[in-house]
C-alpha angles and dihedrals in degrees: 000000000000093000090067094060107114100172128043124179115191095157112158092355098144093250116167138178126030121333094226088068089068095073094171089070092068093058088075094090096166095049112140104170124040123176115186096154126143097024130121110247123170122223116339114351095201129079133184089268089076087080087073091072093087093164101043113134103167127042123173120184095153120149091005095129095230115157139206128043123339102263118250090227088081089070088064091065092086094165094061115130097171128032123178118181098151119146137192112297093228095051113052106177100135119082142174132196130214096262094051093043092051090051090052097048094043094052099038095068095155095056114134100162125041124172118178098156112167094004107135105247097162091125095048116103107230091225086071089078089070087077094061118120115279087227092063112136104168126037118174117180107150121149092013100129090239114177136191133027118336112222113257092215092072089069088058098053105135097223102033110126102163129036121173118179097150124148097020094129097188098043113116135181147114140246115258111264095217122089118262138150116238127195089208111143101172125038127172119181095153117154095003128118094234108132110243111211106194092202095056093039098053094039097052105028100055092142094062115133099165121038124174117184103156114162096357139148113252138199113202131354122299090213092073097052109023092095090066091070094081094160097051115130103163121037125179117185097153127146097020102120092243109167144188122052120333108263093232094173092065095050100038091054093058093101097196097046113124101157126042126178118186096150125138096033133111100254117152136187135054139299118269115255132229115273121187121198128201093280091056094239104145117229134167122255128201104216093187090060096029093231143110113256103187146285124315104271097236092166093059114120101171131032122177117183099148124147099023131113100254116152138182124058133317106263118239092231090071088063092051098055101120098207100039111136103162130031118175116178098147123146101026132111099257117151140184128051128332110255126238114262121217100177110106089193094066109123102161128042119171116176099146126138098032134107098258119148142176128056129331103256116248092234090071090061089054098054099118096194099042110133103161125040122170117173096150127142099027134106099258122151140183132063131313123227099213094173091069093061096077095144098037116128101175123034124173119173097150126145101020133109098256129146112230131184129170105183095096096046124110119239092247097050097124107016095160096049116136101162129031124175116178098156115156093007095130093246121157101191141049113262100255093194089071089081086079095050101090095170098057112143103165129033125175122175098155127145095029137117100257107149107180145082117284100267119244093232090061092052091049098049132084095018091161104028109041113099103155128043126169119177095151127140099030132107098258115164139185130045128312116238125215114311107230101175103125097194101037113144104168125038122173120177097151125148103021135110099253117154144188130049119354110262116226119212127215123292088254091072119119101174125035119179119174103142127140098036134107103254114153140192130043126321106265113247089238086081085083090068094066094098095158096051117132102170126029117179116175096150126143100025133111098255118147144177129070123319110255115254089231092064092093098051112017090103126028087197095059109128103162128037113177118175096152123155103013132112102259115149139183125054130326107260113258094213105104104140132219115269096025119149099213108155104169126033114179118177096150120151104017132111099257119150142175124060132314115278112250091220088075083087088072090064095091093163094054114134103159126040114174116174098152125145100025135108099255112153114198144109121267108296097232088161087077089068090089095061100113099209104035109134105158125044117174119175096155121154102011134111100266111149146177135046124318105241126216116277120275096203129064096239109026123188093354096171098035112125103155118051123165119178096155125141098027135106100260116149142175128057124337110270098252095167091061092050091053090063101043091119093171091059096041099047105021114138128195111237102168127300109316123167135204114247143068139255106303096012133068117195115237134196136188121219127181137216123178094331096323117121111198118191113207104203089195125039116214111223090229095047101122125182138154122199120181095153126142098029131103101256112156139189130057130316108251122226087230086088090071088071088071092091096169096053114129102179134023125182122178095151125142099027133108099258119155138188127051135317104260110248087216089073082086087074094066094090094171094058111123101174134021124183119182096150126141098029134106100259119155139188130045133321103248119239087228089076088071086074089072095100094169094055111120100162126039125170126174097149123145098030133107099257122150140189135043122335113239114252137204134057113021094354089071089065099055119099134215093275090070091066107026118134094034103106093182096060121099140177133056134009086024119077091230111096126210105245095199139000106292116240123223116259115269118281089246087088091062089045089055090051092050090048093053091048089053089052090059102269108140110208090200088074089065096062106126133153152138130079128191109211106113103054092154093081091058106021095050092013096078092043099044111004105042092112099056149005110298095237092159089060091065091054094047095048091045093065098097094178092062111086109167142120116268113203121192109207129192124212111239110268 
């Protein structure tokens, strides 16, 4: 009986292990169709026994999670007509080389359908596709890492109806220039480098129904040829930087068009409005161009216009489209009220990140098939009728002005819910109805007023489904019990009042944020099991004890390690392993001691190293100069000592733009040779506001000025400061410092520096604060310093300066405190007047300089510079003060009696 079975469907049957272990399968000698898709096989699922299926025509192993090379036994199935080995796009573990692929295509001469989506074909030469069967009708190769030039002849295959090459970023090629007629109905070249010639495409592919050209390279304008695609039903032109107004007349006159994607471009302007003529046939009218653009597209089912610059209101005709299923207008500048929707087929509505206001229209609550609703980041108000959303799977109402209450809701209000984001919705309680949402994957209740313990029912639910949980920025109290979510990837409990022992999530966790709470005790050793962790932020708690030795190597994916402001003691573990990807190491404000661990040199991706406010006792770590990506080095307030030696590499600290060595015991001359190579400070250019950080994490830094500690919660990439204050550096300040044209702040105060202030400092036009106070500087303040038009803070007090104070521009804003303790200075703002034009000091000073140079003293070694005390001008300056001189900064900083922490917070984007 079993030998007569010709079709076997085991799709999603829970099969595991290797197929060859199921020997009964191979008794089906006459089997023609075999579907083993969506199972969980290990290794290769095919054995030599597959050659026994001499009559097999269809084989489907898609989404079966098998790994390794595509087995050669497949080439023995010479009768195959359809072969599907596609895998998940995010998990490419199956691969094939040129030799194996050639064997398959040469033997499978009857093949009409081939799907290798997400199979790694990076080693396959694209010319190999020339050997595919001439009867081929379907070829699907997306996400295959294909490289090189794709053969033009494939586009001319006489029977090819579907060709998908999308997301092969290094695949190049051209359309054939000769005329031909192709039966192709579906073409996807998205995110490839194949040159798309609109003339050849529209002339030769007139049968196209589905065309995807997202993020492509084009020749010619689509406006001239798009009308030739009379059969087109689905058109994707997203992410191509198209600009101007949307050419509605071209799209609305494509009579068969049901799906249009123009998202991720630079389109501007407003939607056309309804215009009715005397015969009452409604058309759309572009009032900006004073012309009709076409009929209302009543057949449209999907419209994607996200991430453009559209303004105005949402037109009412969009709500009247009877077949509309998806509408995505997110991330534009649309305003006004949300329209009423009449389409009962609407399943996805995304209007987030606009400027919409008013109430949520009642018709939205009555959309029976709505599955996805995102209205976040608008100015909406009113109440939400949760009980009407019985079929909703994704709901995001975050960052509005809505009024939400859950007390009246039934337990089974949203049984299908998979994602719920109610961040910044002014709620004060946990949504109790979530107890009846067993499929929940993502929950965000951040930035609310919840003042309670985390309920036990929440900790006990979704053990297998929950992957994302954000309860940050509330007033949560109490302890956190065991975290039982097996598949959790993101956990954020920041900015609450949680106490007790630090909870440790499951090993599946990628991102763990628990800063700004009151957790105490040592870090549990189970932290070492988080082998997938990418970001760990435990800052601003009351944790203590020694840092576990595993912290440097427990996860090769770890990018951010932030233990700032705790009570950790002992030495920094010397266990950073080769090949790590650590980018930010912040141990600021603990009680760590000893010397720096040499294995920090293995952190080749390190950009931020903040060790301030500890008890580290060591010499200057000049061996860090070889780290190629280091941008921020903060050693403030430790016990570092000794002279800073000359560099040992040719280009030291090339990308360093923030360096703070203040409040240590450094001595000797200023490290001129280092300053000569600070390329990031010499050549930095401001190209818009760019911040240091990644995805879920923004780098932060604290800078100080006269008792003020200012935390920049975002670090501008061109924020450049040098602070060497409160050490015992000696010698003169070299004019080499004036080459640091991008420098924003320089602090050399409280040292033993001598000589004059270099007049060339007047060339540092970006300088916003300069503190040279409490040294032994002599001579005059050069008039050239008056050219520093961005300077908002200037302090040369407690030196031995003489002569008139420069006047004009910023120097007219500085007060007496900037010059106190220099009895030889005169002129405003001091009460001492200059009785006569002050003469330059005798030339014997220059003679003395020349004499010392002759005796072997190299003045280039005295090149110092850069303090970092007035971060307001740059940290806040480029967020608030970029359009004018930060006069208020001078007033704030001048209040000596105020000694407090200033924290600049950013509202969640």
